[in-house]
Chimera marker file (.cmm) of the C-alpha trace (Angstrom):
<marker_set name="trace">
<marker id="1" x="-33.902" y="-6.122" z="-31.500" r="1" g="1" b="0" radius="0.5"/>
<marker id="2" x="-32.833" y="-9.693" z="-30.790" r="1" g="1" b="0" radius="0.5"/>
<marker id="3" x="-34.563" y="-12.574" z="-31.208" r="1" g="1" b="0" radius="0.5"/>
<marker id="4" x="-34.903" y="-13.410" z="-27.472" r="1" g="1" b="0" radius="0.5"/>
<marker id="5" x="-37.307" y="-10.015" z="-27.230" r="1" g="1" b="0" radius="0.5"/>
<marker id="6" x="-39.280" y="-10.910" z="-30.220" r="1" g="1" b="0" radius="0.5"/>
<marker id="7" x="-40.046" y="-14.471" z="-29.223" r="1" g="1" b="0" radius="0.5"/>
<marker id="8" x="-40.835" y="-14.028" z="-25.561" r="1" g="1" b="0" radius="0.5"/>
<marker id="9" x="-44.242" y="-12.692" z="-26.234" r="1" g="1" b="0" radius="0.5"/>
<marker id="10" x="-45.086" y="-15.720" z="-28.537" r="1" g="1" b="0" radius="0.5"/>
<marker id="11" x="-44.097" y="-17.988" z="-25.700" r="1" g="1" b="0" radius="0.5"/>
<marker id="12" x="-46.129" y="-16.194" z="-23.098" r="1" g="1" b="0" radius="0.5"/>
<marker id="13" x="-49.249" y="-16.288" z="-25.230" r="1" g="1" b="0" radius="0.5"/>
<marker id="14" x="-48.525" y="-19.980" z="-26.174" r="1" g="1" b="0" radius="0.5"/>
<marker id="15" x="-47.753" y="-20.882" z="-22.435" r="1" g="1" b="0" radius="0.5"/>
<marker id="16" x="-51.050" y="-19.207" z="-21.482" r="1" g="1" b="0" radius="0.5"/>
<marker id="17" x="-53.186" y="-20.860" z="-23.946" r="1" g="1" b="0" radius="0.5"/>
<marker id="18" x="-51.791" y="-24.132" z="-23.357" r="1" g="1" b="0" radius="0.5"/>
<marker id="19" x="-52.604" y="-23.698" z="-19.943" r="1" g="1" b="0" radius="0.5"/>
<marker id="20" x="-56.413" y="-22.657" z="-20.740" r="1" g="1" b="0" radius="0.5"/>
<marker id="21" x="-56.851" y="-25.598" z="-23.164" r="1" g="1" b="0" radius="0.5"/>
<marker id="22" x="-55.380" y="-28.100" z="-20.214" r="1" g="1" b="0" radius="0.5"/>
<marker id="23" x="-58.119" y="-26.619" z="-17.723" r="1" g="1" b="0" radius="0.5"/>
<marker id="24" x="-60.672" y="-26.526" z="-19.924" r="1" g="1" b="0" radius="0.5"/>
<marker id="25" x="-59.807" y="-30.484" z="-20.873" r="1" g="1" b="0" radius="0.5"/>
<marker id="26" x="-59.679" y="-31.360" z="-17.059" r="1" g="1" b="0" radius="0.5"/>
<marker id="27" x="-63.435" y="-30.140" z="-16.674" r="1" g="1" b="0" radius="0.5"/>
<marker id="28" x="-64.635" y="-32.005" z="-19.506" r="1" g="1" b="0" radius="0.5"/>
<marker id="29" x="-63.211" y="-35.115" z="-18.565" r="1" g="1" b="0" radius="0.5"/>
<marker id="30" x="-64.767" y="-34.580" z="-15.050" r="1" g="1" b="0" radius="0.5"/>
<marker id="31" x="-67.924" y="-33.772" z="-16.634" r="1" g="1" b="0" radius="0.5"/>
<marker id="32" x="-67.758" y="-37.049" z="-18.822" r="1" g="1" b="0" radius="0.5"/>
<marker id="33" x="-66.885" y="-39.080" z="-15.663" r="1" g="1" b="0" radius="0.5"/>
<marker id="34" x="-70.052" y="-37.569" z="-13.715" r="1" g="1" b="0" radius="0.5"/>
<marker id="35" x="-72.117" y="-38.672" z="-17.048" r="1" g="1" b="0" radius="0.5"/>
<marker id="36" x="-70.565" y="-42.349" z="-17.155" r="1" g="1" b="0" radius="0.5"/>
<marker id="37" x="-70.999" y="-42.659" z="-13.451" r="1" g="1" b="0" radius="0.5"/>
<marker id="38" x="-74.760" y="-41.563" z="-13.644" r="1" g="1" b="0" radius="0.5"/>
<marker id="39" x="-75.686" y="-43.800" z="-16.449" r="1" g="1" b="0" radius="0.5"/>
<marker id="40" x="-73.839" y="-46.767" z="-14.713" r="1" g="1" b="0" radius="0.5"/>
<marker id="41" x="-76.492" y="-45.701" z="-11.372" r="1" g="1" b="0" radius="0.5"/>
<marker id="42" x="-79.405" y="-46.053" z="-13.721" r="1" g="1" b="0" radius="0.5"/>
<marker id="43" x="-78.354" y="-48.926" z="-15.122" r="1" g="1" b="0" radius="0.5"/>
<marker id="44" x="-77.603" y="-50.621" z="-11.725" r="1" g="1" b="0" radius="0.5"/>
<marker id="45" x="-81.031" y="-49.368" z="-10.641" r="1" g="1" b="0" radius="0.5"/>
<marker id="46" x="-82.757" y="-50.875" z="-13.596" r="1" g="1" b="0" radius="0.5"/>
<marker id="47" x="-81.009" y="-54.565" z="-13.182" r="1" g="1" b="0" radius="0.5"/>
<marker id="48" x="-81.828" y="-54.433" z="-9.456" r="1" g="1" b="0" radius="0.5"/>
<marker id="49" x="-85.591" y="-53.465" z="-10.146" r="1" g="1" b="0" radius="0.5"/>
<marker id="50" x="-85.917" y="-56.821" z="-12.609" r="1" g="1" b="0" radius="0.5"/>
<marker id="51" x="-84.549" y="-59.126" z="-10.320" r="1" g="1" b="0" radius="0.5"/>
<link id1="1" id2="2" r="1" g="1" b="0" radius="0.2"/>
<link id1="2" id2="3" r="1" g="1" b="0" radius="0.2"/>
<link id1="3" id2="4" r="1" g="1" b="0" radius="0.2"/>
<link id1="4" id2="5" r="1" g="1" b="0" radius="0.2"/>
<link id1="5" id2="6" r="1" g="1" b="0" radius="0.2"/>
<link id1="6" id2="7" r="1" g="1" b="0" radius="0.2"/>
<link id1="7" id2="8" r="1" g="1" b="0" radius="0.2"/>
<link id1="8" id2="9" r="1" g="1" b="0" radius="0.2"/>
<link id1="9" id2="10" r="1" g="1" b="0" radius="0.2"/>
<link id1="10" id2="11" r="1" g="1" b="0" radius="0.2"/>
<link id1="11" id2="12" r="1" g="1" b="0" radius="0.2"/>
<link id1="12" id2="13" r="1" g="1" b="0" radius="0.2"/>
<link id1="13" id2="14" r="1" g="1" b="0" radius="0.2"/>
<link id1="14" id2="15" r="1" g="1" b="0" radius="0.2"/>
<link id1="15" id2="16" r="1" g="1" b="0" radius="0.2"/>
<link id1="16" id2="17" r="1" g="1" b="0" radius="0.2"/>
<link id1="17" id2="18" r="1" g="1" b="0" radius="0.2"/>
<link id1="18" id2="19" r="1" g="1" b="0" radius="0.2"/>
<link id1="19" id2="20" r="1" g="1" b="0" radius="0.2"/>
<link id1="20" id2="21" r="1" g="1" b="0" radius="0.2"/>
<link id1="21" id2="22" r="1" g="1" b="0" radius="0.2"/>
<link id1="22" id2="23" r="1" g="1" b="0" radius="0.2"/>
<link id1="23" id2="24" r="1" g="1" b="0" radius="0.2"/>
<link id1="24" id2="25" r="1" g="1" b="0" radius="0.2"/>
<link id1="25" id2="26" r="1" g="1" b="0" radius="0.2"/>
<link id1="26" id2="27" r="1" g="1" b="0" radius="0.2"/>
<link id1="27" id2="28" r="1" g="1" b="0" radius="0.2"/>
<link id1="28" id2="29" r="1" g="1" b="0" radius="0.2"/>
<link id1="29" id2="30" r="1" g="1" b="0" radius="0.2"/>
<link id1="30" id2="31" r="1" g="1" b="0" radius="0.2"/>
<link id1="31" id2="32" r="1" g="1" b="0" radius="0.2"/>
<link id1="32" id2="33" r="1" g="1" b="0" radius="0.2"/>
<link id1="33" id2="34" r="1" g="1" b="0" radius="0.2"/>
<link id1="34" id2="35" r="1" g="1" b="0" radius="0.2"/>
<link id1="35" id2="36" r="1" g="1" b="0" radius="0.2"/>
<link id1="36" id2="37" r="1" g="1" b="0" radius="0.2"/>
<link id1="37" id2="38" r="1" g="1" b="0" radius="0.2"/>
<link id1="38" id2="39" r="1" g="1" b="0" radius="0.2"/>
<link id1="39" id2="40" r="1" g="1" b="0" radius="0.2"/>
<link id1="40" id2="41" r="1" g="1" b="0" radius="0.2"/>
<link id1="41" id2="42" r="1" g="1" b="0" radius="0.2"/>
<link id1="42" id2="43" r="1" g="1" b="0" radius="0.2"/>
<link id1="43" id2="44" r="1" g="1" b="0" radius="0.2"/>
<link id1="44" id2="45" r="1" g="1" b="0" radius="0.2"/>
<link id1="45" id2="46" r="1" g="1" b="0" radius="0.2"/>
<link id1="46" id2="47" r="1" g="1" b="0" radius="0.2"/>
<link id1="47" id2="48" r="1" g="1" b="0" radius="0.2"/>
<link id1="48" id2="49" r="1" g="1" b="0" radius="0.2"/>
<link id1="49" id2="50" r="1" g="1" b="0" radius="0.2"/>
<link id1="50" id2="51" r="1" g="1" b="0" radius="0.2"/>
</marker_set>
């Protein structure tokens, strides 16, 4: 058995795992952005109400 045949499944699994991590990371950052945006809106509304 050549090294190429033994490495191929490992490389495929590694690429799939990396792809999954990247997708999860994107969703996490999107959620964080929405949370920050929401907090900013509340802060802005509070500041407007106090003026």
